[in-house]
C-alpha positions, -999 to +999 in steps of 0.1 A: -121+713-372-095+687-377-060+696-387-052+691-424-017+683-438-008+686-475+023+666-484+042+675-516+072+655-527+097+677-546+122+666-572+137+692-596+106+714-593+122+748-587+101+767-613+067+755-600+072+756-562+063+793-555+033+793-579+021+760-563+024+775-528+006+806-538-023+786-554-026+763-524-024+793-501-052+811-520-074+780-517-066+778-480-076+814-475-111+806-487-114+780-458-101+799-427-118+776-403-096+746-413-062+745-396-037+733-422+000+729-430+021+723-462+048+696-459+073+698-487+099+670-491+130+677-512+139+643-526+175+651-535+168+677-561+198+690-581+184+724-587+175+753-564+143+736-551+155+736-515+165+772-516+130+782-527+115+760-500+138+775-474+125+810-484+089+798-481+095+783-447+111+815-435+081+836-445+053+811-435+055+789-404+028+766-419+054+755-445+073+725-432+103+713-452+121+680-451+153+676-471+165+640-478+202+633-481+198+620-516+172+609-541+153+580-525+124+581-549+088+594-548+077+565-526+102+573-499+095+611-502+058+606-496+065+584-466+089+611-452+062+637-457+035+617-440+059+610-411+064+647-407+028+656-411+010+666-378-026+666-392-055+643-385-054+635-422-029+641-449-033+645-487-004+637-511-002+657-543+025+664-569+046+695-572+043+700-610+010+719-610-007+692-631-034+688-605-059+716-598-051+735-567-084+728-551-079+690-553-066+685-518-096+704-504-121+683-525-105+652-510-107+667-475-144+673-480-150+636-489-130+624-459-151+608-431-149+580-405-166+557-430-141+565-458-107+571-442-091+570-476-099+593-505-083+588-539-082+613-568-089+594-600-079+609-633-110+615-655-088+628-684-052+636-691-039+665-712-006+648-720+013+630-747-003+599-762+026+577-751+022+587-714-015+581-715-011+547-732+015+536-706-007+547-677-037+528-691-016+497-696-001+499-661-035+504-644-050+477-666-023+452-654-028+462-618-066+458-620-061+424-636-034+408-613-037+426-580-064+452-573-096+447-593-112+476-574-085+501-584-101+531-602-099+527-640-080+560-645-056+551-617-045+576-591-013+593-578-030+617-554-048+606-523-058+615-487-052+592-457-066+593-422-042+594-393-049+557-386-042+547-422-010+567-422+001+548-392-006+515-409+012+524-441+043+536-422+043+504-402+046+483-433+082+494-440+079+482-476+102+502-498+099+481-529+062+484-536+041+512-551+026+535-525-007+535-542-007+498-541+000+498-503-029+522-498-053+498-516-037+468-499-046+481-464-083+474-473-098+505-458-129+519-475-122+547-499-141+574-517-132+588-552-128+623-564-125+628-601-103+655-617-088+664-651-050+662-652-035+693-667-005+696-691+028+703-674+038+740-677+069+742-656+101+722-661+105+687-676+094+655-662+120+632-645+096+603-648+119+583-672+111+550-690+134+531-666+115+544-636+082+535-652+094+500-658+106+497-622+072+508-610+056+481-631+079+454-617+076+467-581+038+468-583+033+433-599+060+415-578+050+433-546+013+425-548+009+394-570+022+359-576+010+361-612+046+361-627+056+329-608+023+313-617+028+323-654+062+307-655+048+275-639+023+273-667+049+280-694+071+253-680+042+229-680+033+236-716+069+233-727+072+200-708+041+186-725+053+197-760+087+182-753+072+149-741+050+148-772+080+154-795+100+127-777+072+103-782+070+111-819+108+105-823+105+071-806+075+060-827+092+071-860+122+051-850+102+019-841+077+021-869+097+035-898+133+029-886+141+066-891+167+086-872+157+122-866+186+143-878+185+180-872+213+199-856+195+232-863+163+222-847+182+208-817+200+241-812+168+261-816+152+240-789+181+244-766+182+282-771+144+286-765+145+264-733+176+283-721+159+316-726+127+305-708+149+292-679+167+325-676+135+345-676+122+322-649+153+328-628+150+365-634+115+365-621+124+344-590+154+368-585+131+398-583+112+381-554+144+369-537+160+403-540+131+420-524+132+395-496+169+402-491+163+440-491+135+436-465+157+415-443+184+442-443+159+466-426+175+497-442+154+529-437+134+540-467+149+575-464+174+595-445+166+630-434+193+656-440+177+687-426+143+702-419+126+736-416+098+745-391+100+711-375+112+704-340+134+675-331+104+656-318+085+661-350+113+650-373+105+618-393+137+602-379+137+614-343+168+596-332+188+606-362+179+643-361+208+666-354+213+703-348+208+708-385+171+707-379+155+740-372+127+743-347+096+763-355+100+800-349+086+813-316 
């Protein structure tokens, strides 16, 4: 049987970590023939998440822990987890217990050479109406401007074959959504549906600012639609301005009238200035991402690990004696 890795990014998830481990371990016990491991990535949590993970790693060598030096974001944490995973395939799930514990194994069962990617699409969401509305809006935008084949319910959890993991890590794109990168690779994928549960432990750190950043990263990272939209807006404004100028000239020639209107002039200037600033902002988003990619900064920096050797560390050259090798 192939080796199976389950990657769990962790950020302020202290209350849910041990229940999550126990549920995943119970599911794994029902499949003794499948060799597996749990890769937890502490993304700069400010609570005792790492202390809990340290205890789990001490009692179970299958638990691998990667602690990042600070909060680099869920995208970077998932990349760090996949870099540390040793399995032939790796599934990424959340640490908040909002996915059923058997979801990774359902994705594993659908994994095959013909479908090296398996995505877990949400069939329903037992959450607040505002969160559901935002998710629908986001996935609707992505289906329209970038990925028409994205599942309608969207997905956050997925499974990648070892080859696909290598391709995603090779991209080194830290300013795009990870789910978008998975779809961008173009590999065939299978879908597994599930019902997203209501959060029972802790509070979500998924703020409005992070949601808006995800929208911008996703649209700018995979579509030229914003630039094309500004070109169309500029063309329309130019045509309207040309028609108005022609009207002014004709009224002067035919009727001898001067168009007097300080208020209308200022309104036109303010509108045009606003449109220009919006266009510059959109171009700035693209330029900034180009600059950030040119810097070649790493997506994450590993602080310490548990149950990983130096050779298995996601950043082999940067690993220090703070990294603990697996127990003998």
